[in-house]
C-alpha positions as CSV (number, residue, x, y, z in Angstrom):
1,M,-25.7,5.9,-2.7
2,D,-22.9,4.6,-1.4
3,Q,-22.1,1.8,1.8
4,E,-21.0,5.2,4.0
5,G,-24.2,6.9,3.0
6,M,-26.7,4.2,3.9
7,A,-24.9,3.8,7.1
8,E,-25.7,7.6,8.1
9,R,-29.4,7.1,6.8
10,T,-30.4,3.9,7.9
11,P,-32.2,3.6,11.5
12,W,-30.8,0.9,13.7
13,E,-33.7,-0.6,15.5
14,I,-33.7,-3.2,18.6
15,V,-36.4,-4.7,21.0
16,L,-34.9,-4.6,24.2
17,P,-36.6,-6.6,26.6
18,D,-35.3,-6.1,30.0
19,E,-32.9,-3.5,31.7
20,S,-30.4,-5.9,31.3
21,A,-30.9,-5.0,27.7
22,T,-30.9,-1.8,28.2
23,E,-27.4,-2.0,30.0
24,D,-25.9,-4.5,27.1
25,L,-26.9,-1.9,24.7
26,G,-24.8,0.8,26.6
27,R,-22.1,-1.6,27.6
28,F,-21.8,-2.2,23.4
29,L,-21.8,1.5,22.3
30,A,-19.6,2.6,24.6
31,E,-16.7,0.5,22.9
32,I,-17.7,2.5,19.8
33,L,-17.6,6.0,21.5
34,R,-14.5,8.7,20.9
35,P,-14.3,12.0,22.7
36,G,-16.2,14.7,20.8
37,D,-19.3,12.2,19.8
38,L,-22.7,13.2,21.2
39,V,-25.6,10.5,22.1
40,A,-28.5,12.7,21.8
41,L,-31.6,10.8,23.9
42,S,-34.6,10.8,23.6
43,G,-38.0,9.1,24.3
44,G,-40.6,9.6,26.6
45,L,-40.4,9.4,30.4
46,G,-39.5,5.9,31.5
47,G,-37.9,4.6,28.5
48,G,-35.1,3.8,29.6
49,K,-32.2,7.2,28.5
50,T,-31.0,7.0,32.5
51,T,-30.2,3.7,32.8
52,L,-28.4,3.4,29.2
53,A,-26.6,6.3,29.8
54,R,-25.5,4.4,33.5
55,A,-24.4,1.3,31.5
56,I,-22.2,3.8,29.2
57,I,-20.7,5.6,31.7
58,R,-19.9,2.9,34.1
59,D,-18.2,1.1,31.0
60,I,-15.9,3.7,30.0
61,V,-15.1,4.8,34.1
62,G,-14.7,0.9,34.2
63,D,-16.3,0.8,37.2
64,P,-19.8,-1.3,37.3
65,E,-21.0,-0.4,40.7
66,L,-20.3,3.5,40.1
67,E,-23.4,5.7,41.2
68,V,-24.9,7.5,38.3
69,P,-27.3,9.8,39.6
70,S,-29.8,11.3,36.8
71,P,-28.2,14.9,36.3
72,T,-31.5,16.1,36.4
73,F,-31.2,19.0,39.0
74,T,-27.2,19.7,38.6
75,L,-28.2,19.3,34.3
76,V,-24.4,18.3,34.2
77,Q,-22.2,15.8,35.8
78,P,-18.8,15.2,34.0
79,Y,-16.9,12.2,35.0
80,E,-13.4,11.0,34.2
81,G,-12.7,7.9,32.5
82,R,-10.3,5.1,31.7
83,G,-6.8,6.8,29.9
84,D,-7.6,10.2,28.2
85,Q,-11.3,9.7,27.9
86,A,-13.9,11.8,30.1
87,V,-17.7,11.6,29.6
88,V,-20.1,14.4,30.4
89,H,-24.0,13.6,31.4
90,A,-26.5,16.4,30.7
91,D,-30.4,16.3,31.2
92,L,-32.1,19.8,29.9
93,Y,-35.5,19.3,30.5
94,R,-35.2,22.2,32.9
95,L,-32.7,23.9,30.5
96,R,-34.8,27.6,30.4
97,G,-32.8,28.5,26.9
98,P,-29.4,28.3,24.9
99,D,-27.9,30.9,27.4
100,E,-28.0,29.0,30.3
101,L,-25.8,26.5,28.7
102,V,-22.7,28.9,28.1
103,E,-23.4,29.5,32.0
104,L,-22.6,26.0,32.3
105,G,-19.4,25.8,30.5
106,F,-21.3,22.7,27.8
107,D,-19.3,23.8,25.1
108,E,-15.9,23.2,27.3
109,L,-16.6,20.8,29.3
110,T,-17.9,17.9,26.0
111,E,-15.2,19.8,23.8
112,R,-12.7,16.7,23.9
113,A,-15.5,14.7,26.2
114,I,-18.1,12.3,25.3
115,A,-21.6,13.9,25.6
116,L,-24.6,11.9,26.5
117,V,-27.6,14.3,26.0
118,E,-31.3,13.6,27.7
119,W,-33.8,16.1,26.2
120,P,-31.4,16.9,22.7
121,D,-34.4,19.3,21.5
122,R,-33.1,21.7,23.9
123,L,-29.7,21.9,22.0
124,P,-28.3,24.3,19.8
125,P,-27.5,23.1,16.3
126,R,-24.6,21.3,16.5
127,H,-21.9,19.6,13.8
128,G,-19.5,16.8,14.6
129,P,-19.9,12.5,15.4
130,T,-24.1,12.6,16.5
131,L,-26.0,9.2,17.7
132,A,-29.6,9.8,18.5
133,I,-30.9,7.1,20.2
134,D,-34.7,7.3,20.8
135,L,-36.0,5.0,23.1
136,S,-39.9,4.2,23.6
137,L,-42.4,1.5,25.7
138,K,-43.2,-1.1,24.0
139,P,-45.9,-3.5,26.3
140,E,-46.8,-5.6,23.2
141,F,-43.2,-7.0,23.6
142,G,-43.4,-7.7,27.4
143,D,-44.0,-5.6,30.7
144,D,-40.1,-4.2,30.6
145,A,-39.3,-4.5,27.2
146,R,-38.2,-1.1,24.8
147,L,-37.6,0.1,21.5
148,A,-34.8,1.5,20.6
149,R,-34.1,3.3,17.2
150,L,-30.3,4.4,16.7
151,I,-29.0,6.6,13.8
152,G,-25.6,7.8,13.2
153,G,-24.6,10.7,11.6
154,G,-21.2,12.7,11.2
155,G,-19.2,9.9,10.5
156,L,-20.7,7.6,13.8
157,G,-23.1,6.1,11.8
158,D,-20.6,4.2,9.3
159,R,-18.8,3.4,12.8
160,L,-22.1,2.0,14.0
161,M,-22.7,-0.7,11.4
162,R,-19.5,-1.6,11.9
163,A,-19.3,-2.3,15.2
164,R,-22.6,-3.8,14.8
165,A,-21.7,-6.0,12.1
166,L,-18.8,-6.9,14.0
167,R,-20.5,-8.3,17.2
168,V,-22.8,-10.8,14.5
169,L,-19.5,-11.8,13.3
170,L,-18.1,-12.4,16.7
171,D,-20.8,-14.5,17.7
172,R,-21.4,-15.7,14.6
173,S,-17.6,-17.3,14.9
174,G,-17.9,-18.7,18.3
175,W,-16.0,-15.6,19.8
176,G,-19.0,-13.5,21.6
177,E,-17.2,-14.3,24.8
178,A,-13.8,-13.5,23.9
179,E,-12.0,-11.0,25.4
180,R,-10.5,-8.4,23.1
181,T,-6.8,-7.5,23.7
182,H,-5.4,-4.6,21.1
183,M,-2.4,-6.0,19.2
184,Q,0.4,-3.5,18.0
185,G,-0.5,-2.6,14.4
186,D,1.9,-1.6,11.3
187,A,1.9,1.9,9.7
188,S,-1.7,1.6,8.0
189,S,-5.3,2.5,8.7
190,R,-6.0,-1.2,9.7
191,S,-6.2,-2.2,13.2
192,Y,-5.9,-5.5,15.1
193,E,-7.2,-7.6,18.3
194,R,-5.9,-10.7,19.7
195,L,-9.5,-12.5,20.9
196,T,-8.9,-15.1,23.6
197,N,-12.1,-17.6,24.0
198,P,-13.0,-18.7,27.9
199,D,-11.3,-21.9,27.4
200,G,-8.0,-20.5,26.0
201,A,-8.2,-20.5,22.4
202,K,-6.9,-17.2,20.6
203,A,-7.4,-15.7,17.4
204,V,-6.9,-12.3,15.7
205,L,-9.1,-9.5,14.7
206,M,-8.4,-7.6,12.1
207,I,-10.1,-4.7,10.9
208,S,-9.8,-3.5,8.1
209,P,-12.6,-1.1,6.5
210,P,-13.2,-0.3,2.8
211,K,-10.6,2.4,2.7
212,A,-12.0,5.5,0.6
213,D,-10.2,7.5,-2.6
214,G,-7.8,9.8,-1.5
215,P,-7.6,12.9,-3.3
216,P,-6.0,12.6,-6.7
217,V,-2.1,13.5,-7.3
218,R,-0.8,12.8,-10.7
219,D,-3.0,12.7,-13.7
220,G,-6.6,12.2,-11.6
221,K,-5.3,9.0,-9.7
222,P,-5.2,9.1,-6.0
223,Y,-1.6,7.7,-4.3
224,S,-3.3,4.6,-3.5
225,A,-4.1,3.7,-7.1
226,I,-1.2,4.5,-8.6
227,V,0.9,2.6,-6.4
228,H,-1.6,-0.1,-6.3
229,L,-2.1,-0.2,-2.3
230,A,-5.2,-2.7,-1.7
231,E,-8.6,-1.0,-0.5
232,S,-10.5,-3.2,0.5
233,V,-10.1,-7.0,2.4
234,H,-10.8,-8.8,-0.8
235,A,-7.2,-9.0,-1.8
236,F,-6.1,-10.2,1.5
237,V,-8.9,-13.2,1.5
238,A,-7.6,-13.8,-2.2
239,M,-4.2,-14.0,-0.8
240,D,-4.7,-15.7,1.9
241,R,-6.5,-18.9,0.0
242,G,-3.7,-18.9,-2.7
243,L,-0.8,-18.7,-0.6
244,R,-2.5,-21.6,1.8
245,A,-3.7,-23.7,-1.5
246,L,0.5,-23.6,-2.4
247,G,1.1,-24.9,0.8
248,L,2.2,-21.5,3.1
249,S,1.8,-21.4,6.6
250,A,-0.8,-17.9,5.9
251,P,-3.5,-17.5,8.7
252,K,-6.7,-20.0,8.1
253,I,-9.6,-17.3,8.4
254,L,-12.1,-18.4,10.6
255,G,-14.7,-15.6,10.3
256,E,-15.5,-13.3,7.6
257,D,-17.7,-9.5,6.7
258,L,-16.1,-8.8,3.4
259,E,-18.2,-5.5,2.9
260,A,-17.7,-4.5,6.8
261,G,-13.7,-5.2,6.2
262,I,-13.5,-7.6,9.5
263,L,-11.8,-10.9,9.6
264,I,-10.7,-13.6,12.3
265,L,-7.7,-15.0,11.4
266,E,-5.6,-17.7,12.8
267,D,-3.4,-16.7,15.6
268,L,0.1,-18.0,14.3
269,G,1.4,-16.5,17.3
270,S,4.3,-13.7,17.8
271,E,7.8,-15.9,18.1
272,P,9.7,-13.6,15.2
273,V,12.4,-15.7,12.8
274,I,15.2,-12.7,14.4
275,D,16.9,-11.8,17.5
276,Q,18.3,-9.3,19.7
277,N,21.7,-9.8,17.7
278,G,19.7,-9.9,14.5
279,P,18.4,-12.4,11.9
280,R,18.5,-15.9,13.0
281,P,20.3,-17.5,9.9
282,E,18.4,-20.9,10.2
283,R,14.8,-19.5,10.0
284,Y,15.8,-16.5,7.3
285,A,16.9,-19.7,5.4
286,E,13.2,-21.3,5.3
287,A,12.3,-17.7,4.8
288,V,14.6,-17.8,1.6
289,K,13.2,-21.0,0.6
290,V,9.8,-19.6,0.8
291,L,10.3,-17.4,-1.9
292,A,12.4,-19.8,-4.0
293,R,9.4,-21.9,-3.8
294,L,6.4,-19.7,-4.5
295,H,8.7,-17.8,-7.8
296,G,9.4,-21.4,-9.1
297,T,6.0,-21.9,-9.4
298,T,3.7,-20.9,-11.9
299,L,0.9,-18.3,-10.1
300,P,-2.6,-17.0,-11.7
301,A,-3.3,-12.8,-11.9
302,V,-6.2,-13.4,-10.7
303,L,-7.6,-15.4,-7.8
304,P,-11.2,-16.6,-6.3
305,V,-12.6,-14.2,-3.1
306,A,-16.3,-15.1,-2.8
307,E,-19.0,-16.9,-4.9
308,G,-19.2,-14.5,-8.1
309,R,-16.1,-12.0,-7.3
310,D,-12.6,-12.4,-7.7
311,H,-9.3,-10.4,-7.4
312,V,-6.9,-9.4,-10.1
313,L,-3.6,-8.7,-9.0
314,P,-2.5,-5.0,-10.3
315,P,1.1,-5.2,-11.9
316,Y,3.9,-3.1,-10.4
317,D,4.9,-1.9,-13.6
318,R,6.8,1.3,-13.9
319,E,5.2,4.0,-13.1
320,A,4.0,2.6,-9.3
321,L,7.9,2.3,-9.2
322,L,9.1,5.4,-10.3
323,F,6.3,7.3,-8.2
324,E,7.4,5.4,-4.9
325,A,10.8,6.4,-5.7
326,E,9.6,10.1,-5.9
327,L,9.2,10.3,-2.4
328,L,12.7,10.9,-2.1
329,P,12.9,14.0,-3.4
330,E,9.3,15.1,-2.0
331,W,9.9,14.3,1.6
332,Y,13.3,13.0,2.4
333,A,15.9,15.1,0.5
334,P,13.8,18.4,2.5
335,F,14.2,16.7,5.4
336,V,18.1,16.6,5.6
337,A,19.2,19.2,3.5
338,N,16.3,21.8,4.8
339,T,15.2,22.4,1.5
340,P,13.4,21.1,-1.5
341,L,14.9,20.3,-4.4
342,V,14.7,22.5,-7.6
343,P,12.2,20.9,-10.4
344,E,15.8,20.5,-12.5
345,A,17.1,17.9,-10.0
346,R,13.5,16.0,-9.4
347,A,13.2,15.8,-12.7
348,S,16.8,14.4,-14.0
349,F,15.9,12.1,-10.5
350,V,12.8,10.6,-12.6
351,A,14.6,10.1,-15.9
352,A,17.9,8.2,-13.6
353,W,15.5,6.1,-12.4
354,S,13.5,5.9,-15.4
355,E,16.6,4.4,-17.4
356,A,17.6,1.9,-14.3
357,L,14.0,0.5,-14.1
358,E,14.3,-0.1,-18.5
359,G,13.3,-4.1,-18.8
360,L,12.3,-5.5,-15.4
361,E,8.8,-5.2,-16.6
362,S,9.3,-7.5,-20.1
363,E,10.8,-10.0,-17.2
364,A,9.0,-13.4,-15.2
365,R,6.2,-12.0,-12.6
366,T,5.4,-13.6,-9.8
367,W,3.2,-12.6,-6.7
368,T,5.0,-9.9,-5.1
369,L,4.0,-9.3,-1.5
370,R,5.9,-6.0,-0.9
371,D,6.3,-6.5,3.1
372,Y,8.0,-10.0,3.2
373,H,10.5,-9.2,6.3
374,S,10.6,-10.0,10.0
375,P,7.7,-8.1,11.3
376,N,5.5,-10.1,8.8
377,L,7.0,-13.5,9.5
378,I,6.3,-15.6,12.4
379,W,8.4,-18.7,13.5
380,L,6.5,-22.3,13.8
381,P,8.5,-24.2,15.7
382,E,6.1,-27.4,15.2
383,R,5.2,-27.6,11.6
384,D,7.6,-28.8,9.3
385,G,9.9,-27.7,6.3
386,I,8.9,-24.0,4.6
387,E,5.7,-24.5,6.7
388,R,7.6,-22.9,9.9
389,I,7.0,-19.4,8.2
390,G,4.2,-18.1,9.1
391,V,3.6,-15.2,6.3
392,I,1.2,-12.3,7.8
393,D,0.1,-8.6,5.5
394,F,0.4,-9.8,1.7
395,Q,-3.0,-7.8,1.0
396,D,-0.8,-5.1,-1.5
397,A,0.6,-7.9,-3.4
398,V,0.7,-7.6,-7.0
399,L,2.2,-8.8,-10.1
400,G,6.4,-8.2,-10.3
401,H,9.8,-9.2,-10.4
402,P,10.8,-11.9,-7.8
403,A,14.0,-10.1,-6.8
404,Y,11.6,-7.2,-4.8
405,D,10.9,-9.7,-1.8
406,V,14.2,-11.2,-2.0
407,A,15.7,-7.7,-1.2
408,S,12.7,-6.9,1.2
409,L,13.8,-9.8,3.0
410,L,17.9,-9.2,3.3
411,Q,17.7,-5.8,3.4
412,D,15.1,-5.2,6.2
413,A,14.3,-2.0,7.1
414,R,14.4,-2.9,11.1
415,V,17.2,-5.4,10.9
416,D,20.9,-4.9,10.3
417,A,21.9,-7.6,7.7
418,S,26.0,-7.9,6.7
419,A,26.9,-7.9,3.2
420,E,28.4,-11.7,3.7
421,F,25.1,-13.0,5.2
422,E,22.9,-11.2,2.2
423,L,25.9,-12.8,0.0
424,R,25.1,-16.3,1.4
425,L,21.4,-16.3,1.5
426,L,21.2,-15.0,-2.2
427,G,23.1,-17.7,-3.0
428,L,20.7,-20.4,-0.9
429,Y,18.0,-18.6,-3.1
430,A,19.5,-19.5,-6.1
431,R,20.3,-22.5,-5.3
432,E,16.7,-23.5,-5.0
433,R,15.7,-22.0,-7.9
434,K,17.9,-23.9,-9.9
435,L,16.2,-27.0,-8.7
436,R,13.1,-26.3,-10.0
437,D,14.3,-24.3,-13.3
438,A,17.9,-25.4,-14.4
439,E,17.6,-21.9,-17.2
440,F,17.6,-19.9,-14.0
441,D,19.5,-16.9,-14.7
442,M,21.8,-15.3,-11.6
443,Q,22.9,-12.5,-13.5
444,G,20.3,-10.8,-14.5
445,F,18.4,-11.5,-11.3
446,A,21.6,-10.1,-9.2
447,R,20.7,-7.2,-12.1
448,A,17.4,-7.0,-11.2
449,Y,17.9,-7.2,-7.2
450,A,20.2,-4.7,-6.9
451,V,17.9,-2.1,-8.6
452,L,14.5,-3.2,-7.0
453,A,16.5,-3.2,-3.3
454,A,17.8,0.2,-4.3
455,Q,14.2,1.5,-5.6
456,R,13.2,-0.1,-2.2
457,A,15.6,1.3,0.2
458,T,14.6,4.5,-1.7
459,K,10.8,4.4,-1.1
460,I,11.3,3.5,2.2
461,L,13.5,6.8,3.2
462,G,11.0,8.9,1.6
463,I,8.0,7.4,3.9
464,F,10.0,7.0,7.2
465,A,10.7,11.2,6.4
466,R,6.6,11.4,5.8
467,L,5.6,9.2,8.9
468,D,7.9,12.0,10.7
469,R,7.1,15.5,8.7
470,R,3.5,14.9,8.4
471,D,2.3,12.0,10.4
472,G,3.9,13.1,14.0
473,K,5.6,9.3,14.0
474,P,9.3,10.7,14.7
475,G,10.5,6.7,15.9
476,Y,11.0,5.6,12.1
477,L,13.7,7.9,11.6
478,A,15.6,5.4,14.4
479,H,16.0,3.1,10.9
480,L,17.1,5.8,8.4
481,P,21.5,5.3,8.8
482,R,20.5,1.5,8.5
483,I,18.7,2.0,4.9
484,E,21.0,4.8,3.7
485,G,23.6,1.9,4.5
486,Y,21.9,-0.5,2.3
487,L,20.7,2.0,-0.2
488,A,24.5,2.5,-0.5
489,R,26.1,-0.9,-1.5
490,N,23.1,-1.6,-4.2
491,L,24.5,2.1,-6.0
492,A,28.0,0.1,-6.4
493,H,26.0,-2.2,-9.0
494,P,26.9,-0.9,-12.6
495,A,23.4,-1.2,-13.4
496,L,22.7,1.7,-11.3
497,A,25.3,4.0,-12.4
498,G,23.0,6.9,-13.4
499,V,21.4,6.9,-10.3
500,R,24.3,6.4,-8.4
501,A,25.9,9.7,-9.8
502,W,22.4,11.5,-9.5
503,Y,22.6,10.8,-5.4
504,A,26.5,11.9,-5.8
505,E,25.5,15.3,-7.5
506,H,22.3,15.9,-5.2
507,L,22.8,14.2,-1.7
508,P,26.5,12.7,-1.4
509,R,25.9,11.6,2.2
510,L,23.9,8.3,0.0
511,C,26.9,7.8,-1.9
512,P,29.6,7.5,-0.1
513,A,33.0,7.7,-1.9
514,D,34.2,4.1,-0.9
515,S,30.9,2.2,-1.0
């Protein structure tokens, strides 16, 4: 049985020694409940159902003194919560039949609300996220003690177990009393919170539950497997410790629950390597030196995660690079041309890119962090040398060509960087590499840089168009002109003649005549 299936079926039993413990449980549950959830409260009279419901409602509404009477006579009582949350408290003990639920408008009231239902056996069968809570008196544990038995279903069990693991981890790591503040995340499914303890100490909470495989998209494999995306926090932990072992400023891990996908990380702050005018030259120079240090070091392909568990870095192979590039004909081309490409055009696109990527796999391989760019780099002025560059978001690291991360930094999708600035920092990279390897081949590196920078720009154009069309996130479209400009710059290299010819024929806006 998989982990999520276990969470859906395994009861969680808690002894609640007094009423305040019941209220604490209510506040804990309020953090994980979402609109559309049903909380089915069972148990005998005096078991604490209304006390628990009252604590949940007060937390969702944000008023610890809110009067929350039992809905014994009204049957259904709605409350407006913070933001777009709403909660409905129902007591169905006097319900005469399901028709009365219809008269009360129960389904309409609870469609976009959290439903707390006492005497839930009066409800008709219902699908969706459900949390069944049975409360019973337990005098053997104390005069006011109760036993709560919780079982989740429809996805809520997995959510409950993760929240339970989070609470245990916070308490165990010394962050149980911390204030939690949501942090702006990235385009992934991960979420982040800043933790602030009463003494002012700060940390970052990373919540990245294991991902289930998506649907197969090619040769029976899901997208994540083809392009080698991490499916658990194990990769992050392995890379984090590997980078720190090299003396680089990745965040220290302060607490971890690997199975639940929860990490407490050192807070590196938020001072960027850019300002309103674009890249800060001295900070970008240190970021380039970090890469030169990394690429000039012999690095392992297998890294330890925990006792008896290793992480193997996958190769950034041609299959992955080609599949990523194909996001352009799949999403970007129809977006700008308002019509899909014909199969022959897509086939010639793949052929042109396959030829351009020929030979790159056989060249020197290193840790390729893949998202080494301004949003994931933090300036640490109190440290020295390359330790002033804080590095985050590296869980999708692979073994690839060193040129990829250099291109990721110098052709940042969110930052304008002139060709002159890019060339100057490429020169700095070459000098730093030659200090470690006198035989470093700058000409070969320049070819790989142009090809991989073009591949990355091609991929990102497809991803940003997909974020708009499929995911309803149009904000990324503002970056398209910048990425198009970078792509045109790269296509001038002779190694991309075939790719350039394809763009000139099918998407000429990406291949201006004077580029």
